[in-house]
VMD Tcl script that draws the C-alpha trace (Angstrom):
set ca {
  {4.24 0.41 -14.20}
  {3.71 4.08 -15.02}
  {0.91 6.40 -13.94}
  {0.33 9.38 -16.25}
  {-1.78 12.34 -15.07}
  {-4.23 13.18 -17.87}
  {-6.24 15.85 -16.04}
  {-5.10 17.93 -13.07}
  {-6.70 16.88 -9.79}
  {-5.94 17.47 -6.14}
  {-2.15 18.00 -5.99}
  {-1.41 16.48 -9.39}
  {-0.70 18.37 -12.59}
  {-1.67 17.20 -16.07}
  {1.36 15.86 -17.93}
  {3.17 14.52 -14.85}
  {4.28 10.88 -14.83}
  {5.07 8.62 -11.89}
  {7.35 5.85 -13.11}
  {7.57 2.69 -10.98}
  {9.13 0.51 -13.70}
  {12.01 -0.54 -11.43}
  {9.49 -2.46 -9.34}
  {9.75 -5.44 -11.71}
  {13.43 -5.75 -10.77}
  {13.20 -4.82 -7.09}
  {10.04 -6.92 -6.39}
  {8.87 -4.50 -3.71}
  {9.32 -0.79 -3.14}
  {8.49 1.64 -0.37}
  {6.74 4.86 -1.33}
  {7.87 7.64 1.03}
  {6.74 11.24 1.29}
  {5.32 13.90 3.57}
  {1.84 13.60 5.05}
  {-0.72 14.96 2.60}
  {1.58 14.90 -0.44}
  {-0.84 12.70 -2.42}
  {0.62 9.19 -2.08}
  {-2.68 7.51 -1.25}
  {-4.65 9.64 -3.73}
  {-2.46 8.55 -6.63}
  {-2.83 4.86 -5.82}
  {-6.54 5.23 -5.18}
  {-6.73 6.07 -8.89}
  {-5.13 2.69 -9.57}
  {-7.64 1.06 -7.26}
  {-10.50 2.69 -9.11}
  {-9.45 1.07 -12.39}
  {-8.88 -2.50 -11.17}
  {-9.59 -3.77 -7.69}
  {-9.67 -7.49 -6.95}
  {-10.84 -8.74 -3.54}
  {-13.10 -5.71 -3.65}
  {-14.15 -4.49 -0.22}
  {-17.49 -3.08 0.82}
  {-15.87 0.33 1.21}
  {-18.22 3.26 0.75}
  {-15.32 5.04 -0.93}
  {-15.31 2.85 -4.06}
  {-17.22 5.39 -6.18}
  {-14.69 8.06 -5.21}
  {-11.84 5.80 -6.38}
  {-13.53 5.34 -9.74}
  {-13.92 9.13 -10.16}
  {-10.24 9.73 -9.43}
  {-9.20 7.01 -11.89}
  {-10.70 9.00 -14.78}
  {-7.89 11.54 -14.38}
  {-5.05 9.09 -15.02}
  {-3.72 6.67 -17.60}
  {-1.93 3.61 -16.26}
  {0.61 1.39 -18.04}
  {1.08 -2.04 -16.51}
  {1.31 -5.73 -17.42}
  {-0.34 -7.21 -14.35}
  {-3.25 -9.63 -14.52}
  {-4.33 -8.90 -10.96}
  {-4.03 -5.88 -8.69}
  {-4.94 -6.02 -5.02}
  {-5.19 -3.02 -2.70}
  {-5.39 -2.74 1.07}
  {-5.89 0.55 2.91}
  {-5.55 0.37 6.67}
  {-8.27 3.00 7.15}
  {-10.81 2.32 4.41}
  {-10.59 -1.49 4.50}
  {-10.31 -2.05 8.25}
  {-13.17 -4.24 9.51}
  {-13.42 -2.14 12.67}
  {-14.54 0.84 10.58}
  {-18.34 0.94 10.44}
  {-18.08 2.91 7.20}
  {-16.64 -0.25 5.67}
  {-18.64 -2.83 7.63}
  {-21.97 -1.08 7.21}
  {-24.15 -4.21 7.61}
  {-24.10 -6.80 10.38}
  {-23.08 -9.56 7.97}
  {-20.17 -7.50 6.62}
  {-19.06 -6.72 10.16}
  {-19.07 -10.40 11.09}
  {-17.32 -11.59 7.91}
  {-14.69 -8.85 8.16}
  {-13.71 -10.02 11.64}
  {-14.93 -6.86 13.36}
  {-16.20 -8.59 16.51}
  {-12.91 -10.46 16.90}
  {-11.00 -7.17 17.12}
  {-13.53 -5.05 19.02}
  {-11.63 -5.10 22.33}
  {-8.13 -5.05 20.84}
  {-5.73 -2.13 20.66}
  {-5.43 -0.21 17.40}
  {-2.20 -1.97 16.46}
  {-3.55 -5.41 17.37}
  {-6.81 -4.96 15.47}
  {-4.96 -3.59 12.42}
  {-2.66 -6.60 12.41}
  {-5.59 -9.05 12.71}
  {-7.45 -7.35 9.86}
  {-4.38 -7.47 7.65}
  {-3.87 -11.19 8.40}
  {-7.50 -11.82 7.34}
  {-6.80 -9.98 4.08}
  {-3.46 -11.80 3.68}
  {-5.07 -15.24 4.06}
  {-7.62 -14.46 1.32}
  {-4.95 -12.90 -0.87}
  {-2.54 -15.85 -0.99}
  {-5.02 -17.98 -2.94}
  {-5.47 -15.30 -5.61}
  {-1.84 -14.47 -6.48}
  {-0.57 -15.32 -9.97}
  {3.22 -15.45 -9.71}
  {4.92 -12.76 -11.78}
  {1.60 -11.20 -12.80}
  {0.23 -9.80 -9.55}
  {0.64 -6.36 -7.96}
  {-0.25 -5.69 -4.32}
  {-0.51 -2.15 -2.93}
  {-0.41 -1.84 0.87}
  {-1.33 1.66 2.03}
  {0.06 2.49 5.50}
  {-0.95 -0.94 6.75}
  {1.65 -0.85 9.55}
  {0.31 2.18 11.44}
  {0.27 1.49 15.18}
  {2.35 -1.70 15.00}
  {4.82 -2.54 17.75}
  {8.43 -3.17 16.72}
  {7.75 -6.93 16.88}
  {4.71 -6.63 14.65}
  {6.60 -4.36 12.25}
  {9.05 -7.25 11.90}
  {6.16 -9.69 11.33}
  {4.76 -7.38 8.67}
  {8.11 -7.20 6.88}
  {8.28 -11.02 6.93}
  {4.85 -11.19 5.29}
  {6.05 -8.86 2.52}
  {9.03 -11.16 1.98}
  {6.62 -14.09 1.67}
  {4.46 -12.22 -0.84}
  {7.44 -11.34 -3.01}
  {10.01 -14.13 -2.73}
  {7.75 -17.14 -2.09}
  {4.50 -16.23 -3.86}
  {6.00 -14.15 -6.68}
  {3.99 -10.93 -6.31}
  {5.26 -7.38 -6.80}
  {4.48 -5.21 -3.78}
  {4.20 -1.45 -3.32}
  {4.17 -0.31 0.31}
  {3.12 3.24 1.18}
  {4.76 3.73 4.57}
  {6.41 5.99 7.13}
  {8.10 2.99 8.76}
  {11.89 3.61 8.84}
  {12.58 -0.09 9.52}
  {10.85 -1.08 6.30}
  {12.51 1.76 4.39}
  {15.95 0.73 5.63}
  {15.39 -2.92 4.70}
  {14.31 -2.04 1.16}
  {17.61 -0.16 0.49}
  {15.94 1.68 -2.42}
  {12.69 3.60 -2.14}
  {10.57 5.94 -4.22}
  {10.70 9.57 -3.08}
  {7.15 10.65 -3.92}
  {7.84 14.38 -3.61}
  {10.70 14.22 -6.15}
  {9.12 11.47 -8.30}
  {12.33 9.42 -8.32}
  {14.01 6.38 -6.80}
  {16.67 7.03 -4.19}
  {18.68 5.20 -1.56}
  {16.71 4.68 1.64}
  {19.70 5.67 3.79}
  {20.08 8.97 1.91}
  {16.36 9.68 2.20}
  {16.25 8.97 5.94}
  {19.36 11.07 6.55}
  {17.99 14.03 4.58}
  {14.63 13.87 6.36}
  {15.90 13.32 9.91}
  {19.63 14.01 10.05}
  {20.05 10.45 11.29}
  {22.70 8.47 9.40}
  {22.24 4.71 9.09}
  {25.43 2.82 9.96}
  {26.30 -0.84 10.15}
  {27.44 -2.17 13.53}
}
mol new
graphics top color blue
foreach p $ca { graphics top sphere $p radius 0.5 }
foreach p [lrange $ca 0 end-1] q [lrange $ca 1 end] { graphics top cylinder $p $q radius 0.2 }
display resetview
């Protein structure tokens, strides 16, 4: 998949290309970059063009406006997107009617911690998603879904990604700041440099911490 910038918008310049073609080989990739560098904005443009399991998000019109600035090359039949902020059932901007709040699971997570409620909401999405995946022809974008997770739940999240890719046959893009997930993927996409790189090199350059095997 490639995303070409047709018209400059936000932090993107016309003529730039973000090439994620290696995803078809890797099956899932982590997108890493500084806060505010545009990771979510770029993939919101993808969401604006094709969004299955469409949420009741009030932001949908904004996604469609952003998508007019890009041209996307891909061979997927289905694209699913989950944003931990804009698709979380606890967010009244998303669940803006009582029925939406009930169906999104909002009451079930009302008294939970942020990490617990985020995990529950993602499991609800995951359960719906499994039935819709077409093996080899489905892309799933998970946008900072793991914010607030404990180490145990980070591990559970990684296991779900493995299920999506290796068992159900989807390609998965994960926008994340989670070093555990980055380290497991071995190769990640450095958003600032628009290139694939080794996760260990990226983590070492960003933190000075060198990953070693024990």
